[in-house]
C-alpha positions as MATLAB code, in Angstrom:
seq = 'XXXXXXXXXXXXXXXXXXXXXXXXXXXXXXXXXXXXXXXXXXXXXXXXXXXXXXXXXXXXXXXXXXXXXXXXXXXXXXXXXXXXXXXXXXXXXXXXXXXXXXXXXXXXXXXXXXXXXXXXXXXXXXXXX';
ca = [
     -17.986  -18.658   24.859;
     -19.032  -17.415   28.316;
     -16.951  -14.564   29.839;
     -19.199  -12.162   31.402;
     -17.790   -8.578   31.536;
     -14.155   -9.651   30.891;
     -14.674   -8.730   27.233;
     -16.128   -5.869   25.219;
     -18.431   -6.552   22.514;
     -15.528   -5.999   19.845;
     -13.422   -8.505   21.940;
     -16.092  -11.014   22.038;
     -16.842  -10.833   18.209;
     -12.910  -11.424   17.799;
     -12.801  -14.420   19.751;
     -16.090  -15.714   18.066;
     -14.437  -15.085   14.666;
     -11.321  -16.922   15.835;
     -13.211  -19.851   16.931;
     -15.062  -20.179   13.608;
     -11.757  -19.741   11.779;
      -9.999  -22.391   13.817;
     -13.042  -24.746   13.246;
     -12.744  -24.159    9.422;
      -8.913  -24.404    9.392;
      -8.672  -27.728   11.490;
     -11.982  -29.506   10.834;
     -12.321  -29.913   14.611;
     -15.102  -28.035   16.995;
     -13.617  -25.481   19.387;
     -15.040  -23.919   22.704;
     -13.663  -21.421   24.986;
     -14.933  -20.763   28.377;
     -13.426  -17.914   30.314;
     -14.550  -17.793   34.146;
     -14.024  -19.123   37.617;
     -13.614  -22.782   37.911;
     -15.778  -24.330   40.184;
     -13.451  -27.255   41.168;
      -9.972  -27.848   40.468;
      -8.986  -26.249   37.037;
      -8.065  -29.328   35.063;
     -11.117  -31.318   36.541;
     -13.486  -28.489   35.757;
     -12.142  -28.107   32.247;
     -12.612  -31.910   31.600;
     -16.177  -31.744   32.808;
     -17.004  -28.829   30.458;
     -15.319  -30.692   27.661;
     -17.294  -33.831   28.408;
     -20.428  -31.933   27.884;
     -19.710  -30.495   24.717;
     -21.854  -31.870   21.742;
     -18.805  -34.119   20.407;
     -16.179  -34.148   22.858;
     -14.094  -36.636   20.735;
     -13.852  -34.131   18.027;
     -13.348  -30.931   20.259;
     -10.982  -28.801   21.808;
     -11.729  -26.909   24.717;
      -9.764  -23.687   26.212;
     -10.708  -22.753   29.628;
      -9.111  -19.698   31.298;
      -9.772  -18.821   34.834;
      -8.398  -15.277   35.240;
      -8.777  -15.145   38.936;
      -6.839  -18.375   39.636;
      -4.497  -17.694   36.618;
      -4.938  -21.075   35.194;
      -5.315  -22.067   31.584;
      -6.515  -25.558   30.446;
      -6.569  -27.032   27.014;
      -8.648  -30.280   26.773;
      -8.725  -32.426   23.502;
     -10.683  -35.099   22.465;
      -9.807  -38.683   21.381;
      -9.756  -37.885   17.842;
      -8.111  -34.590   18.116;
      -5.251  -36.184   20.099;
      -4.303  -37.923   16.823;
      -3.101  -34.793   15.386;
      -2.584  -32.461   18.458;
      -0.339  -33.906   21.059;
       0.032  -32.885   24.809;
       3.318  -31.367   24.009;
       2.106  -29.082   21.101;
      -0.713  -28.162   23.205;
       1.518  -27.243   26.030;
       3.730  -25.043   23.834;
       0.470  -23.134   22.521;
      -0.441  -22.584   26.326;
       2.946  -21.247   27.157;
       2.707  -18.658   24.267;
      -1.225  -17.766   25.292;
       0.245  -17.398   28.915;
       2.558  -14.765   27.729;
      -0.092  -12.750   26.225;
      -2.279  -13.164   29.319;
       0.587  -12.152   31.508;
       0.999   -8.795   29.541;
      -2.804   -8.129   30.144;
      -4.058   -9.096   26.727;
      -6.574  -11.681   27.314;
      -8.151  -11.383   24.006;
      -4.956  -11.567   22.006;
      -3.967  -14.535   23.814;
      -7.152  -16.364   23.321;
      -7.217  -15.462   19.403;
      -3.528  -16.418   18.764;
      -3.937  -19.582   20.817;
      -6.917  -20.730   18.792;
      -5.097  -19.902   15.487;
      -1.890  -22.024   16.879;
      -4.054  -25.043   18.006;
      -5.925  -24.978   14.594;
      -2.711  -25.101   12.786;
      -1.280  -27.731   14.750;
      -4.281  -29.954   14.900;
      -5.190  -30.080   11.241;
      -3.365  -33.092   10.204;
      -1.020  -33.534    7.435;
      -1.984  -32.801    3.609;
      -1.504  -35.978    1.555;
       0.922  -35.472   -1.388;
       0.082  -38.576   -3.187;
      -1.114  -38.448   -6.510;
      -2.570  -41.136   -8.882;
      -0.335  -40.191  -11.971;
       2.016  -43.131  -12.733;
];
């Protein structure tokens, strides 16, 4: 989770913890990158996502505070349980926190929401006759 001086140590730890919790809840890999996009924000985020160890099973959240952009990129397998509409709703909620000046809360809450929405349905089937 690169981020430079944007976060205190405590904030960085909160985000790292939120990433670990999101991975545990959803079963997907999560990555967060906060910093300047070196290209158009979507292209930059997609390129970062493609370089992850397992892009098909990964969710990347990329925030460029200078440009005020937020990109959420999901892998092919993740999209089976997390559609673009749901990711967009999470992005709107995150941007509300960002606008209020709370980047850490926006990221941690967004990660929780993405994990909950992407974890797939629990089977209620039983083998009992």
